[in-house]
PDB file of N, CA, C, O and CB in Angstrom:
ATOM      1  N   UNK A   1      67.479  43.266   7.204  1.00  0.00           N
ATOM      2  CA  UNK A   1      66.047  43.158   7.394  1.00  0.00           C
ATOM      3  C   UNK A   1      65.518  44.232   8.322  1.00  0.00           C
ATOM      4  O   UNK A   1      64.389  44.162   8.807  1.00  0.00           O
ATOM      5  CB  UNK A   1      65.698  41.799   7.930  1.00  0.00           C
ATOM      6  N   UNK A   2      66.349  45.215   8.555  1.00  0.00           N
ATOM      7  CA  UNK A   2      65.921  46.323   9.385  1.00  0.00           C
ATOM      8  C   UNK A   2      65.696  47.521   8.483  1.00  0.00           C
ATOM      9  O   UNK A   2      66.505  47.797   7.597  1.00  0.00           O
ATOM     10  CB  UNK A   2      66.962  46.638  10.499  1.00  0.00           C
ATOM     11  N   UNK A   3      64.604  48.232   8.703  1.00  0.00           N
ATOM     12  CA  UNK A   3      64.244  49.354   7.858  1.00  0.00           C
ATOM     13  C   UNK A   3      64.300  50.625   8.696  1.00  0.00           C
ATOM     14  O   UNK A   3      63.725  50.690   9.782  1.00  0.00           O
ATOM     15  CB  UNK A   3      62.836  49.156   7.228  1.00  0.00           C
ATOM     16  N   UNK A   4      64.993  51.629   8.183  1.00  0.00           N
ATOM     17  CA  UNK A   4      65.092  52.913   8.873  1.00  0.00           C
ATOM     18  C   UNK A   4      63.795  53.698   8.701  1.00  0.00           C
ATOM     19  O   UNK A   4      63.084  53.529   7.710  1.00  0.00           O
ATOM     20  CB  UNK A   4      66.294  53.729   8.343  1.00  0.00           C
ATOM     21  N   UNK A   5      63.497  54.554   9.669  1.00  0.00           N
ATOM     22  CA  UNK A   5      62.368  55.465   9.555  1.00  0.00           C
ATOM     23  C   UNK A   5      61.015  54.870   9.874  1.00  0.00           C
ATOM     24  O   UNK A   5      59.993  55.445   9.503  1.00  0.00           O
ATOM     25  CB  UNK A   5      62.328  56.005   8.209  1.00  0.00           C
ATOM     26  N   UNK A   6      60.977  53.738  10.549  1.00  0.00           N
ATOM     27  CA  UNK A   6      59.710  53.109  10.917  1.00  0.00           C
ATOM     28  C   UNK A   6      59.359  53.540  12.336  1.00  0.00           C
ATOM     29  O   UNK A   6      60.183  53.439  13.245  1.00  0.00           O
ATOM     30  CB  UNK A   6      59.794  51.546  10.807  1.00  0.00           C
ATOM     31  N   UNK A   7      58.130  54.021  12.521  1.00  0.00           N
ATOM     32  CA  UNK A   7      57.654  54.289  13.878  1.00  0.00           C
ATOM     33  C   UNK A   7      56.760  53.121  14.284  1.00  0.00           C
ATOM     34  O   UNK A   7      55.968  52.619  13.486  1.00  0.00           O
ATOM     35  CB  UNK A   7      56.879  55.666  13.965  1.00  0.00           C
ATOM     36  N   UNK A   8      56.899  52.702  15.534  1.00  0.00           N
ATOM     37  CA  UNK A   8      56.181  51.521  16.014  1.00  0.00           C
ATOM     38  C   UNK A   8      55.337  51.895  17.219  1.00  0.00           C
ATOM     39  O   UNK A   8      55.807  52.571  18.135  1.00  0.00           O
ATOM     40  CB  UNK A   8      57.163  50.381  16.373  1.00  0.00           C
ATOM     41  N   UNK A   9      54.092  51.452  17.213  1.00  0.00           N
ATOM     42  CA  UNK A   9      53.211  51.626  18.371  1.00  0.00           C
ATOM     43  C   UNK A   9      53.125  50.275  19.075  1.00  0.00           C
ATOM     44  O   UNK A   9      52.291  49.438  18.730  1.00  0.00           O
ATOM     45  CB  UNK A   9      51.773  52.152  17.945  1.00  0.00           C
ATOM     46  N   UNK A  10      53.995  50.070  20.065  1.00  0.00           N
ATOM     47  CA  UNK A  10      54.068  48.761  20.734  1.00  0.00           C
ATOM     48  C   UNK A  10      52.819  48.448  21.551  1.00  0.00           C
ATOM     49  O   UNK A  10      52.661  47.318  22.012  1.00  0.00           O
ATOM     50  CB  UNK A  10      55.284  48.707  21.639  1.00  0.00           C
ATOM     51  N   UNK A  11      51.927  49.422  21.741  1.00  0.00           N
ATOM     52  CA  UNK A  11      50.680  49.143  22.453  1.00  0.00           C
ATOM     53  C   UNK A  11      49.644  48.509  21.526  1.00  0.00           C
ATOM     54  O   UNK A  11      48.635  47.979  21.992  1.00  0.00           O
ATOM     55  CB  UNK A  11      50.118  50.432  23.067  1.00  0.00           C
ATOM     56  N   UNK A  12      49.888  48.562  20.221  1.00  0.00           N
ATOM     57  CA  UNK A  12      48.953  47.980  19.241  1.00  0.00           C
ATOM     58  C   UNK A  12      49.522  46.679  18.703  1.00  0.00           C
ATOM     59  O   UNK A  12      50.092  46.634  17.613  1.00  0.00           O
ATOM     60  CB  UNK A  12      48.675  48.970  18.075  1.00  0.00           C
ATOM     61  N   UNK A  13      49.356  45.620  19.490  1.00  0.00           N
ATOM     62  CA  UNK A  13      49.867  44.295  19.125  1.00  0.00           C
ATOM     63  C   UNK A  13      48.907  43.653  18.134  1.00  0.00           C
ATOM     64  O   UNK A  13      47.709  43.536  18.393  1.00  0.00           O
ATOM     65  CB  UNK A  13      50.048  43.391  20.385  1.00  0.00           C
ATOM     66  N   UNK A  14      49.456  43.239  16.995  1.00  0.00           N
ATOM     67  CA  UNK A  14      48.662  42.574  15.965  1.00  0.00           C
ATOM     68  C   UNK A  14      48.683  41.062  16.137  1.00  0.00           C
ATOM     69  O   UNK A  14      47.750  40.370  15.729  1.00  0.00           O
ATOM     70  CB  UNK A  14      49.173  42.948  14.580  1.00  0.00           C
ATOM     71  N   UNK A  15      49.758  40.549  16.746  1.00  0.00           N
ATOM     72  CA  UNK A  15      49.860  39.115  16.946  1.00  0.00           C
ATOM     73  C   UNK A  15      51.176  38.735  17.586  1.00  0.00           C
ATOM     74  O   UNK A  15      52.107  39.537  17.670  1.00  0.00           O
ATOM     75  CB  UNK A  15      49.698  38.390  15.636  1.00  0.00           C
ATOM     76  N   UNK A  16      51.233  37.496  18.034  1.00  0.00           N
ATOM     77  CA  UNK A  16      52.454  36.951  18.631  1.00  0.00           C
ATOM     78  C   UNK A  16      52.711  35.606  17.977  1.00  0.00           C
ATOM     79  O   UNK A  16      51.790  34.829  17.727  1.00  0.00           O
ATOM     80  CB  UNK A  16      52.333  36.814  20.198  1.00  0.00           C
ATOM     81  N   UNK A  17      53.985  35.349  17.706  1.00  0.00           N
ATOM     82  CA  UNK A  17      54.335  34.090  17.076  1.00  0.00           C
ATOM     83  C   UNK A  17      55.584  33.497  17.687  1.00  0.00           C
ATOM     84  O   UNK A  17      56.064  33.961  18.722  1.00  0.00           O
ATOM     85  CB  UNK A  17      54.525  34.278  15.593  1.00  0.00           C
ATOM     86  N   UNK A  18      56.105  32.477  17.048  1.00  0.00           N
ATOM     87  CA  UNK A  18      57.260  31.769  17.595  1.00  0.00           C
ATOM     88  C   UNK A  18      58.541  32.589  17.511  1.00  0.00           C
ATOM     89  O   UNK A  18      59.501  32.294  18.222  1.00  0.00           O
ATOM     90  CB  UNK A  18      57.451  30.459  16.872  1.00  0.00           C
ATOM     91  N   UNK A  19      58.578  33.614  16.657  1.00  0.00           N
ATOM     92  CA  UNK A  19      59.799  34.407  16.515  1.00  0.00           C
ATOM     93  C   UNK A  19      59.704  35.779  17.154  1.00  0.00           C
ATOM     94  O   UNK A  19      60.733  36.408  17.399  1.00  0.00           O
ATOM     95  CB  UNK A  19      60.136  34.562  15.069  1.00  0.00           C
ATOM     96  N   UNK A  20      58.508  36.258  17.429  1.00  0.00           N
ATOM     97  CA  UNK A  20      58.405  37.575  18.029  1.00  0.00           C
ATOM     98  C   UNK A  20      56.979  38.087  18.081  1.00  0.00           C
ATOM     99  O   UNK A  20      56.023  37.374  17.775  1.00  0.00           O
ATOM    100  CB  UNK A  20      59.256  38.542  17.278  1.00  0.00           C
ATOM    101  N   UNK A  21      56.866  39.353  18.482  1.00  0.00           N
ATOM    102  CA  UNK A  21      55.590  40.038  18.581  1.00  0.00           C
ATOM    103  C   UNK A  21      55.464  40.991  17.399  1.00  0.00           C
ATOM    104  O   UNK A  21      56.421  41.680  17.047  1.00  0.00           O
ATOM    105  CB  UNK A  21      55.460  40.798  19.933  1.00  0.00           C
ATOM    106  N   UNK A  22      54.283  41.029  16.788  1.00  0.00           N
ATOM    107  CA  UNK A  22      54.040  41.902  15.644  1.00  0.00           C
ATOM    108  C   UNK A  22      53.154  43.057  16.108  1.00  0.00           C
ATOM    109  O   UNK A  22      52.073  42.858  16.663  1.00  0.00           O
ATOM    110  CB  UNK A  22      53.375  41.118  14.456  1.00  0.00           C
ATOM    111  N   UNK A  23      53.656  44.282  15.858  1.00  0.00           N
ATOM    112  CA  UNK A  23      52.935  45.486  16.253  1.00  0.00           C
ATOM    113  C   UNK A  23      52.638  46.339  15.032  1.00  0.00           C
ATOM    114  O   UNK A  23      53.247  46.176  13.975  1.00  0.00           O
ATOM    115  CB  UNK A  23      53.740  46.290  17.287  1.00  0.00           C
ATOM    116  N   UNK A  24      51.683  47.256  15.199  1.00  0.00           N
ATOM    117  CA  UNK A  24      51.359  48.194  14.141  1.00  0.00           C
ATOM    118  C   UNK A  24      52.433  49.270  14.081  1.00  0.00           C
ATOM    119  O   UNK A  24      52.854  49.799  15.110  1.00  0.00           O
ATOM    120  CB  UNK A  24      49.963  48.820  14.364  1.00  0.00           C
ATOM    121  N   UNK A  25      52.865  49.583  12.890  1.00  0.00           N
ATOM    122  CA  UNK A  25      53.850  50.638  12.698  1.00  0.00           C
ATOM    123  C   UNK A  25      53.477  51.499  11.519  1.00  0.00           C
ATOM    124  O   UNK A  25      52.455  51.285  10.867  1.00  0.00           O
ATOM    125  CB  UNK A  25      55.240  50.053  12.503  1.00  0.00           C
ATOM    126  N   UNK A  26      54.326  52.484  11.253  1.00  0.00           N
ATOM    127  CA  UNK A  26      54.116  53.347  10.100  1.00  0.00           C
ATOM    128  C   UNK A  26      55.449  53.588   9.419  1.00  0.00           C
ATOM    129  O   UNK A  26      56.458  53.847  10.076  1.00  0.00           O
ATOM    130  CB  UNK A  26      53.457  54.687  10.514  1.00  0.00           C
ATOM    131  N   UNK A  27      55.447  53.500   8.101  1.00  0.00           N
ATOM    132  CA  UNK A  27      56.653  53.730   7.298  1.00  0.00           C
ATOM    133  C   UNK A  27      56.254  54.502   6.057  1.00  0.00           C
ATOM    134  O   UNK A  27      55.395  54.060   5.294  1.00  0.00           O
ATOM    135  CB  UNK A  27      57.360  52.384   6.917  1.00  0.00           C
ATOM    136  N   UNK A  28      56.868  55.642   5.857  1.00  0.00           N
ATOM    137  CA  UNK A  28      56.571  56.520   4.714  1.00  0.00           C
ATOM    138  C   UNK A  28      55.079  56.825   4.608  1.00  0.00           C
ATOM    139  O   UNK A  28      54.529  56.902   3.509  1.00  0.00           O
ATOM    140  CB  UNK A  28      57.060  55.878   3.412  1.00  0.00           C
ATOM    141  N   UNK A  29      54.427  57.000   5.766  1.00  0.00           N
ATOM    142  CA  UNK A  29      53.012  57.343   5.798  1.00  0.00           C
ATOM    143  C   UNK A  29      52.064  56.181   5.617  1.00  0.00           C
ATOM    144  O   UNK A  29      50.849  56.377   5.592  1.00  0.00           O
ATOM    145  CB  UNK A  29      52.734  58.333   4.767  1.00  0.00           C
ATOM    146  N   UNK A  30      52.595  54.965   5.488  1.00  0.00           N
ATOM    147  CA  UNK A  30      51.762  53.777   5.278  1.00  0.00           C
ATOM    148  C   UNK A  30      51.780  52.882   6.512  1.00  0.00           C
ATOM    149  O   UNK A  30      52.821  52.733   7.151  1.00  0.00           O
ATOM    150  CB  UNK A  30      52.242  52.990   4.043  1.00  0.00           C
ATOM    151  N   UNK A  31      50.633  52.282   6.854  1.00  0.00           N
ATOM    152  CA  UNK A  31      50.628  51.333   7.970  1.00  0.00           C
ATOM    153  C   UNK A  31      51.398  50.069   7.586  1.00  0.00           C
ATOM    154  O   UNK A  31      51.266  49.563   6.472  1.00  0.00           O
ATOM    155  CB  UNK A  31      49.176  50.978   8.382  1.00  0.00           C
ATOM    156  N   UNK A  32      52.196  49.573   8.517  1.00  0.00           N
ATOM    157  CA  UNK A  32      52.975  48.355   8.299  1.00  0.00           C
ATOM    158  C   UNK A  32      52.945  47.493   9.557  1.00  0.00           C
ATOM    159  O   UNK A  32      52.683  47.983  10.655  1.00  0.00           O
ATOM    160  CB  UNK A  32      54.435  48.696   7.907  1.00  0.00           C
ATOM    161  N   UNK A  33      53.213  46.224   9.381  1.00  0.00           N
ATOM    162  CA  UNK A  33      53.381  45.312  10.501  1.00  0.00           C
ATOM    163  C   UNK A  33      54.871  45.231  10.811  1.00  0.00           C
ATOM    164  O   UNK A  33      55.692  45.052   9.912  1.00  0.00           O
ATOM    165  CB  UNK A  33      52.783  43.895  10.186  1.00  0.00           C
ATOM    166  N   UNK A  34      55.211  45.363  12.090  1.00  0.00           N
ATOM    167  CA  UNK A  34      56.607  45.358  12.510  1.00  0.00           C
ATOM    168  C   UNK A  34      56.809  44.226  13.516  1.00  0.00           C
ATOM    169  O   UNK A  34      56.111  44.151  14.527  1.00  0.00           O
ATOM    170  CB  UNK A  34      57.016  46.737  13.126  1.00  0.00           C
ATOM    171  N   UNK A  35      57.773  43.347  13.227  1.00  0.00           N
ATOM    172  CA  UNK A  35      58.042  42.220  14.119  1.00  0.00           C
ATOM    173  C   UNK A  35      59.217  42.546  15.032  1.00  0.00           C
ATOM    174  O   UNK A  35      60.302  42.891  14.565  1.00  0.00           O
ATOM    175  CB  UNK A  35      58.329  40.936  13.309  1.00  0.00           C
ATOM    176  N   UNK A  36      58.989  42.434  16.339  1.00  0.00           N
ATOM    177  CA  UNK A  36      60.052  42.584  17.326  1.00  0.00           C
ATOM    178  C   UNK A  36      60.464  41.175  17.740  1.00  0.00           C
ATOM    179  O   UNK A  36      59.676  40.453  18.352  1.00  0.00           O
ATOM    180  CB  UNK A  36      59.585  43.451  18.571  1.00  0.00           C
ATOM    181  N   UNK A  37      61.692  40.778  17.412  1.00  0.00           N
ATOM    182  CA  UNK A  37      62.129  39.406  17.729  1.00  0.00           C
ATOM    183  C   UNK A  37      62.141  39.133  19.225  1.00  0.00           C
ATOM    184  O   UNK A  37      62.383  40.028  20.035  1.00  0.00           O
ATOM    185  CB  UNK A  37      63.517  39.154  17.160  1.00  0.00           C
ATOM    186  N   UNK A  38      61.875  37.877  19.578  1.00  0.00           N
ATOM    187  CA  UNK A  38      61.973  37.454  20.977  1.00  0.00           C
ATOM    188  C   UNK A  38      63.423  37.573  21.454  1.00  0.00           C
ATOM    189  O   UNK A  38      64.357  37.575  20.652  1.00  0.00           O
ATOM    190  CB  UNK A  38      61.459  35.994  21.150  1.00  0.00           C
ATOM    191  N   UNK A  39      63.588  37.669  22.741  1.00  0.00           N
ATOM    192  CA  UNK A  39      64.912  37.840  23.341  1.00  0.00           C
ATOM    193  C   UNK A  39      65.868  36.691  23.040  1.00  0.00           C
ATOM    194  O   UNK A  39      67.082  36.875  23.122  1.00  0.00           O
ATOM    195  CB  UNK A  39      64.777  37.992  24.827  1.00  0.00           C
ATOM    196  N   UNK A  40      65.354  35.505  22.691  1.00  0.00           N
ATOM    197  CA  UNK A  40      66.233  34.364  22.419  1.00  0.00           C
ATOM    198  C   UNK A  40      67.193  34.663  21.259  1.00  0.00           C
ATOM    199  O   UNK A  40      68.270  34.074  21.174  1.00  0.00           O
ATOM    200  CB  UNK A  40      65.395  33.111  22.100  1.00  0.00           C
ATOM    201  N   UNK A  41      66.801  35.571  20.375  1.00  0.00           N
ATOM    202  CA  UNK A  41      67.681  35.946  19.267  1.00  0.00           C
ATOM    203  C   UNK A  41      68.953  36.623  19.768  1.00  0.00           C
ATOM    204  O   UNK A  41      69.969  36.641  19.073  1.00  0.00           O
ATOM    205  CB  UNK A  41      66.946  36.870  18.298  1.00  0.00           C
ATOM    206  N   UNK A  42      68.891  37.175  20.969  1.00  0.00           N
ATOM    207  CA  UNK A  42      70.018  37.930  21.511  1.00  0.00           C
ATOM    208  C   UNK A  42      70.622  37.260  22.744  1.00  0.00           C
ATOM    209  O   UNK A  42      71.467  37.849  23.418  1.00  0.00           O
ATOM    210  CB  UNK A  42      69.579  39.340  21.857  1.00  0.00           C
ATOM    211  N   UNK A  43      70.189  36.027  23.042  1.00  0.00           N
ATOM    212  CA  UNK A  43      70.634  35.297  24.228  1.00  0.00           C
ATOM    213  C   UNK A  43      71.999  34.665  23.983  1.00  0.00           C
ATOM    214  O   UNK A  43      72.147  33.812  23.107  1.00  0.00           O
ATOM    215  CB  UNK A  43      69.607  34.216  24.618  1.00  0.00           C
ATOM    216  N   UNK A  44      72.992  35.086  24.757  1.00  0.00           N
ATOM    217  CA  UNK A  44      74.362  34.588  24.589  1.00  0.00           C
ATOM    218  C   UNK A  44      74.532  33.154  25.091  1.00  0.00           C
ATOM    219  O   UNK A  44      75.538  32.514  24.785  1.00  0.00           O
ATOM    220  CB  UNK A  44      75.334  35.497  25.316  1.00  0.00           C
ATOM    221  N   UNK A  45      73.556  32.634  25.866  1.00  0.00           N
ATOM    222  CA  UNK A  45      73.678  31.274  26.382  1.00  0.00           C
ATOM    223  C   UNK A  45      73.228  30.220  25.367  1.00  0.00           C
ATOM    224  O   UNK A  45      73.450  29.028  25.574  1.00  0.00           O
ATOM    225  CB  UNK A  45      72.870  31.134  27.656  1.00  0.00           C
ATOM    226  N   UNK A  46      72.596  30.654  24.270  1.00  0.00           N
ATOM    227  CA  UNK A  46      72.164  29.734  23.216  1.00  0.00           C
ATOM    228  C   UNK A  46      73.389  29.341  22.393  1.00  0.00           C
ATOM    229  O   UNK A  46      74.200  30.194  22.031  1.00  0.00           O
ATOM    230  CB  UNK A  46      71.057  30.383  22.306  1.00  0.00           C
ATOM    231  N   UNK A  47      73.520  28.060  22.101  1.00  0.00           N
ATOM    232  CA  UNK A  47      74.669  27.583  21.333  1.00  0.00           C
ATOM    233  C   UNK A  47      74.675  28.188  19.932  1.00  0.00           C
ATOM    234  O   UNK A  47      73.641  28.610  19.416  1.00  0.00           O
ATOM    235  CB  UNK A  47      74.660  26.049  21.248  1.00  0.00           C
ATOM    236  N   UNK A  48      75.852  28.219  19.336  1.00  0.00           N
ATOM    237  CA  UNK A  48      75.983  28.794  17.992  1.00  0.00           C
ATOM    238  C   UNK A  48      75.150  28.008  16.979  1.00  0.00           C
ATOM    239  O   UNK A  48      74.528  28.599  16.097  1.00  0.00           O
ATOM    240  CB  UNK A  48      77.462  28.816  17.557  1.00  0.00           C
ATOM    241  N   UNK A  49      75.136  26.674  17.101  1.00  0.00           N
ATOM    242  CA  UNK A  49      74.345  25.848  16.171  1.00  0.00           C
ATOM    243  C   UNK A  49      72.849  26.117  16.325  1.00  0.00           C
ATOM    244  O   UNK A  49      72.123  26.230  15.337  1.00  0.00           O
ATOM    245  CB  UNK A  49      74.632  24.353  16.404  1.00  0.00           C
ATOM    246  N   UNK A  50      72.399  26.218  17.574  1.00  0.00           N
ATOM    247  CA  UNK A  50      70.983  26.487  17.822  1.00  0.00           C
ATOM    248  C   UNK A  50      70.618  27.884  17.306  1.00  0.00           C
ATOM    249  O   UNK A  50      69.555  28.075  16.715  1.00  0.00           O
ATOM    250  CB  UNK A  50      70.659  26.364  19.337  1.00  0.00           C
ATOM    251  N   UNK A  51      71.494  28.839  17.529  1.00  0.00           N
ATOM    252  CA  UNK A  51      71.273  30.201  17.062  1.00  0.00           C
ATOM    253  C   UNK A  51      71.183  30.246  15.536  1.00  0.00           C
ATOM    254  O   UNK A  51      70.329  30.943  14.988  1.00  0.00           O
ATOM    255  CB  UNK A  51      72.393  31.123  17.556  1.00  0.00           C
ATOM    256  N   UNK A  52      72.053  29.511  14.851  1.00  0.00           N
ATOM    257  CA  UNK A  52      72.003  29.442  13.385  1.00  0.00           C
ATOM    258  C   UNK A  52      70.696  28.827  12.906  1.00  0.00           C
ATOM    259  O   UNK A  52      70.109  29.287  11.926  1.00  0.00           O
ATOM    260  CB  UNK A  52      73.188  28.633  12.847  1.00  0.00           C
ATOM    261  N   UNK A  53      70.241  27.784  13.599  1.00  0.00           N
ATOM    262  CA  UNK A  53      68.986  27.130  13.233  1.00  0.00           C
ATOM    263  C   UNK A  53      67.799  28.073  13.380  1.00  0.00           C
ATOM    264  O   UNK A  53      66.917  28.112  12.523  1.00  0.00           O
ATOM    265  CB  UNK A  53      68.769  25.887  14.087  1.00  0.00           C
ATOM    266  N   UNK A  54      67.784  28.831  14.470  1.00  0.00           N
ATOM    267  CA  UNK A  54      66.712  29.799  14.700  1.00  0.00           C
ATOM    268  C   UNK A  54      66.738  30.862  13.613  1.00  0.00           C
ATOM    269  O   UNK A  54      65.699  31.208  13.052  1.00  0.00           O
ATOM    270  CB  UNK A  54      66.845  30.451  16.098  1.00  0.00           C
ATOM    271  N   UNK A  55      67.916  31.376  13.316  1.00  0.00           N
ATOM    272  CA  UNK A  55      68.047  32.423  12.300  1.00  0.00           C
ATOM    273  C   UNK A  55      67.664  31.906  10.917  1.00  0.00           C
ATOM    274  O   UNK A  55      67.031  32.621  10.140  1.00  0.00           O
ATOM    275  CB  UNK A  55      69.479  32.965  12.275  1.00  0.00           C
ATOM    276  N   UNK A  56      68.042  30.680  10.612  1.00  0.00           N
ATOM    277  CA  UNK A  56      67.706  30.091   9.308  1.00  0.00           C
ATOM    278  C   UNK A  56      66.185  29.949   9.160  1.00  0.00           C
ATOM    279  O   UNK A  56      65.635  30.241   8.098  1.00  0.00           O
ATOM    280  CB  UNK A  56      68.395  28.707   9.142  1.00  0.00           C
ATOM    281  N   UNK A  57      65.513  29.503  10.216  1.00  0.00           N
ATOM    282  CA  UNK A  57      64.063  29.355  10.182  1.00  0.00           C
ATOM    283  C   UNK A  57      63.389  30.716  10.053  1.00  0.00           C
ATOM    284  O   UNK A  57      62.415  30.864   9.315  1.00  0.00           O
ATOM    285  CB  UNK A  57      63.566  28.630  11.441  1.00  0.00           C
ATOM    286  N   UNK A  58      63.907  31.705  10.770  1.00  0.00           N
ATOM    287  CA  UNK A  58      63.364  33.056  10.677  1.00  0.00           C
ATOM    288  C   UNK A  58      63.556  33.624   9.270  1.00  0.00           C
ATOM    289  O   UNK A  58      62.654  34.269   8.736  1.00  0.00           O
ATOM    290  CB  UNK A  58      64.028  33.972  11.715  1.00  0.00           C
ATOM    291  N   UNK A  59      64.714  33.390   8.672  1.00  0.00           N
ATOM    292  CA  UNK A  59      64.987  33.864   7.314  1.00  0.00           C
ATOM    293  C   UNK A  59      64.000  33.236   6.332  1.00  0.00           C
ATOM    294  O   UNK A  59      63.555  33.897   5.393  1.00  0.00           O
ATOM    295  CB  UNK A  59      66.445  33.535   6.900  1.00  0.00           C
ATOM    296  N   UNK A  60      63.656  31.971   6.540  1.00  0.00           N
ATOM    297  CA  UNK A  60      62.670  31.302   5.686  1.00  0.00           C
ATOM    298  C   UNK A  60      61.314  32.002   5.796  1.00  0.00           C
ATOM    299  O   UNK A  60      60.624  32.208   4.798  1.00  0.00           O
ATOM    300  CB  UNK A  60      62.537  29.806   6.072  1.00  0.00           C
ATOM    301  N   UNK A  61      60.945  32.364   7.033  1.00  0.00           N
ATOM    302  CA  UNK A  61      59.682  33.072   7.247  1.00  0.00           C
ATOM    303  C   UNK A  61      59.692  34.423   6.521  1.00  0.00           C
ATOM    304  O   UNK A  61      58.706  34.786   5.879  1.00  0.00           O
ATOM    305  CB  UNK A  61      59.427  33.277   8.760  1.00  0.00           C
ATOM    306  N   UNK A  62      60.782  35.156   6.616  1.00  0.00           N
ATOM    307  CA  UNK A  62      60.895  36.453   5.943  1.00  0.00           C
ATOM    308  C   UNK A  62      60.774  36.277   4.433  1.00  0.00           C
ATOM    309  O   UNK A  62      60.092  37.061   3.773  1.00  0.00           O
ATOM    310  CB  UNK A  62      62.236  37.138   6.297  1.00  0.00           C
ATOM    311  N   UNK A  63      61.420  35.271   3.887  1.00  0.00           N
ATOM    312  CA  UNK A  63      61.336  35.018   2.439  1.00  0.00           C
ATOM    313  C   UNK A  63      59.908  34.720   1.999  1.00  0.00           C
ATOM    314  O   UNK A  63      59.473  35.179   0.943  1.00  0.00           O
ATOM    315  CB  UNK A  63      62.248  33.853   2.050  1.00  0.00           C
ATOM    316  N   UNK A  64      59.182  33.958   2.799  1.00  0.00           N
ATOM    317  CA  UNK A  64      57.781  33.655   2.493  1.00  0.00           C
ATOM    318  C   UNK A  64      56.966  34.951   2.494  1.00  0.00           C
ATOM    319  O   UNK A  64      56.148  35.171   1.601  1.00  0.00           O
ATOM    320  CB  UNK A  64      57.195  32.635   3.520  1.00  0.00           C
ATOM    321  N   UNK A  65      57.188  35.809   3.498  1.00  0.00           N
ATOM    322  CA  UNK A  65      56.448  37.071   3.567  1.00  0.00           C
ATOM    323  C   UNK A  65      56.748  37.966   2.372  1.00  0.00           C
ATOM    324  O   UNK A  65      55.847  38.622   1.849  1.00  0.00           O
ATOM    325  CB  UNK A  65      56.779  37.807   4.859  1.00  0.00           C
ATOM    326  N   UNK A  66      58.012  38.000   1.934  1.00  0.00           N
ATOM    327  CA  UNK A  66      58.368  38.801   0.768  1.00  0.00           C
ATOM    328  C   UNK A  66      57.650  38.305  -0.487  1.00  0.00           C
ATOM    329  O   UNK A  66      57.350  39.100  -1.377  1.00  0.00           O
ATOM    330  CB  UNK A  66      59.881  38.776   0.552  1.00  0.00           C
ATOM    331  N   UNK A  67      57.374  37.016  -0.568  1.00  0.00           N
ATOM    332  CA  UNK A  67      56.687  36.474  -1.730  1.00  0.00           C
ATOM    333  C   UNK A  67      55.219  36.909  -1.770  1.00  0.00           C
ATOM    334  O   UNK A  67      54.580  36.861  -2.822  1.00  0.00           O
ATOM    335  CB  UNK A  67      56.782  34.955  -1.730  1.00  0.00           C
ATOM    336  N   UNK A  68      54.693  37.334  -0.620  1.00  0.00           N
ATOM    337  CA  UNK A  68      53.300  37.775  -0.547  1.00  0.00           C
ATOM    338  C   UNK A  68      53.133  39.226  -0.979  1.00  0.00           C
ATOM    339  O   UNK A  68      52.013  39.672  -1.228  1.00  0.00           O
ATOM    340  CB  UNK A  68      52.773  37.599   0.862  1.00  0.00           C
ATOM    341  N   UNK A  69      54.235  39.965  -1.070  1.00  0.00           N
ATOM    342  CA  UNK A  69      54.173  41.390  -1.398  1.00  0.00           C
ATOM    343  C   UNK A  69      54.115  41.556  -2.916  1.00  0.00           C
ATOM    344  O   UNK A  69      55.018  41.110  -3.624  1.00  0.00           O
ATOM    345  CB  UNK A  69      55.398  42.155  -0.805  1.00  0.00           C
ATOM    346  N   UNK A  70      53.057  42.194  -3.416  1.00  0.00           N
ATOM    347  CA  UNK A  70      52.997  42.441  -4.870  1.00  0.00           C
ATOM    348  C   UNK A  70      54.002  43.541  -5.240  1.00  0.00           C
ATOM    349  O   UNK A  70      54.059  44.583  -4.586  1.00  0.00           O
ATOM    350  CB  UNK A  70      51.540  42.851  -5.314  1.00  0.00           C
ATOM    351  N   UNK A  71      54.779  43.303  -6.274  1.00  0.00           N
ATOM    352  CA  UNK A  71      55.764  44.297  -6.688  1.00  0.00           C
ATOM    353  C   UNK A  71      55.352  45.011  -7.944  1.00  0.00           C
ATOM    354  O   UNK A  71      56.077  45.882  -8.425  1.00  0.00           O
ATOM    355  CB  UNK A  71      57.101  43.656  -6.893  1.00  0.00           C
TER     356      UNK A  71
END
């Protein structure tokens, strides 16, 4: 779910949610929304089960967003 070649302007925050902050970015000359995950995704003190639950919920969100993209 990581895309190479994206430039991000972290000063242009589009929104904040339960999984991270969304900033304006650019990819292949087009404006895009880029989500920077919250630090909890990388927190070693979170249990493996809790970490899996967070990742599963985030994956569901990504799948929903992909369904919004016209192909």
